[in-house]
N, C-alpha and C positions, 0 to 999 in steps of 0.2 A: 466865334462859335465855341471854341474850346474854353475861352475865358468865361462865357456864360455858364457853361457846364461846371467849371470850377467854382464860380461864385454861388451857383445853386447848391453845390455840394457843401461848401463852407457854411452857407445859410442853414441847411438842414442839420449839419453837425452842431452848430451853435444853438439851434433850437433844442436839440437833444440835451445839451449841457444845461440850458435854462430849465427844461422840464425836470431834470435831476435836482437842480437847486431848489425849485419850488416844492418838489416832493420831500426833500430833506428838511425844508423849513417847517414842515408839518410834523416832524419827529421831535418829541419832547426831550430836551437835553438837561432836565433838572431845573431849569429856570423858566419862568413864565414868559410866554411869547404870544402876542395877539394873533400871529399867523396860524397858531394851532387851531383857532376857531374859524378859519376861512372856509372850511368845507362843511360847516354846520348850517343846515337850512331849516327855517322855521315856517310853519304854516301861518301866514299873516293874512287873515280874512280871505282864505281860499287860494292864496298865491304862495308858493314856496319861495321864501326870500332869504338871502344870506344874512346870517346873524350880524355881521358888521354893518349892515344897512339899517338895522333896527335900533341902534343906540351907540353909545360911546364905549369903547373897550380901552381900558388903561391898565398900566402896570405900576401900581404905587410902590410895590416892593419886589425884590427879585423872584420870590416864590408865590406871588399873588397876582391874579388878574381880576379886575372888577368890570362888570358890565352894567352900565346905567342905561336902561331901556327908555325910549321916549314914550312908549305906551306901557305902563306898569301892568296892565291886564295880561300882557304876554309873558310875564315871569314864569307861570307854571308850564307853558308850552316850551319856553326856552330851556328850562331845567330838564324837562322830559327829553328834549333833543340832545342835550349835553350828556345825559345819562345813557342814551342810546348810542352815542358816538363811541369810538375806540379810545377816547382820552383816559378812561379809567379814573375819573375824578368826580366826586360828589359835590354838586353846587350847594351853596347856602345863600339865603337871602334875608333881608330885613324889611321886605315890603317895598323897597325902592331900588336896591342894588343887589346884583348877584355876585357872589364872591367865589372864586375858584382858587383853592389853596393847593399848590403843587408840593407833594412830599419829596424829600431827599431821595435820590436814586441810590439803590444798593449797588455794590460792586458787580454783582452777578447781572443785574439788569443793564448796567452800563455795557458790559461785555456782550450781552444779547443785542443791544442797540447797535454796537459797532459791527457785529456780524450782519445785522440787517442792512446797515448803510453800505457795507462792502458788497452785499448781494445786489443792492440797487445800483451801485456803481458798475458792477460787472454787467448787469443788464444794459446799462447805458453804453458801455463799451461794445457790447454785441451789436447794438443798434448802429453805432458809429461804423463798425466793420461792415455791416450790411449796406450802409450808404456807400462806403468805399467800393464794395463789390459791384453794386449797381452802376456806379460811375465808370468803373473799369470795363464793365460789359458794354456800356454805351460807347466808350472809346474804341473798343474792338469792332463794334458795329460800324462806327464812323470810318475806321480804317478799311474794313471789308468793302464798304460801299464807295471807297476812294474819295471820301470827303476830306480826309487828312492823310498825311504821309506817315510812314513808319517812324521816322525821326520825331515828328510832332506827337505821335502817340506815346513814344517813350518819355519825352519831356513832360507831357501831360500826366502820365502815370506817376512820375517822380513827384510832380506838384501835388497830385491827389494824396500820395503817401505822406508828404509834408503836412498837408492840411489835416490828415487823419492823426498824425503824431501830435500835432498841436491840440486837437480836440481831446485826445486821450490824456495828455498832460493836464489840460484844464480840469478834466474829471478827477484825476488823481489829486490835484490841488484842492478841489472842492471837498473831496472825501477826507483828506488830511485835516482840513480846517474843521469839518463837522466832528471828526473823531476827537480832535483836541478839545472841542467844546463839550462833547459828551463825557470825556474822561476827566475833565476839570472838576475838582471837588469843591 
């Protein structure tokens, strides 16, 4: 019973870390990354379709993304969606391929991005602590209803704290890695 609760807590915390990783993957760190286009949806014959399902996205150079659409009639729609997105990049095309050139980040912009990722990391840590609080409350309810003893509750609370500390360390590692990536010139 307690082990199920601990496993569920660990699973929720790992999902929180994974969500942070995927959110950070969408932040431009000065180099081209096809994950930046994951959230862009294009109207494909009345159906909103992810851009990565409409063609091949490649990175021929560190600061260049190319999109080779399977249906070249979609080029204007894709360009429009890229312009509407928060990428801040103007696409160019030659009638067959869309090119996205990523400019060098300024020092000021790098610092803004570091602040943003730290804020995202703090929000993830708050989520982790909320999961811990919910688990602790469940343990107290189990103790109150005599499902577990006081000793079992204390041991389980220590285990929950250990799981929480591991998750927070993972978040810190992910943030350090992303910050290093952003600050690299």
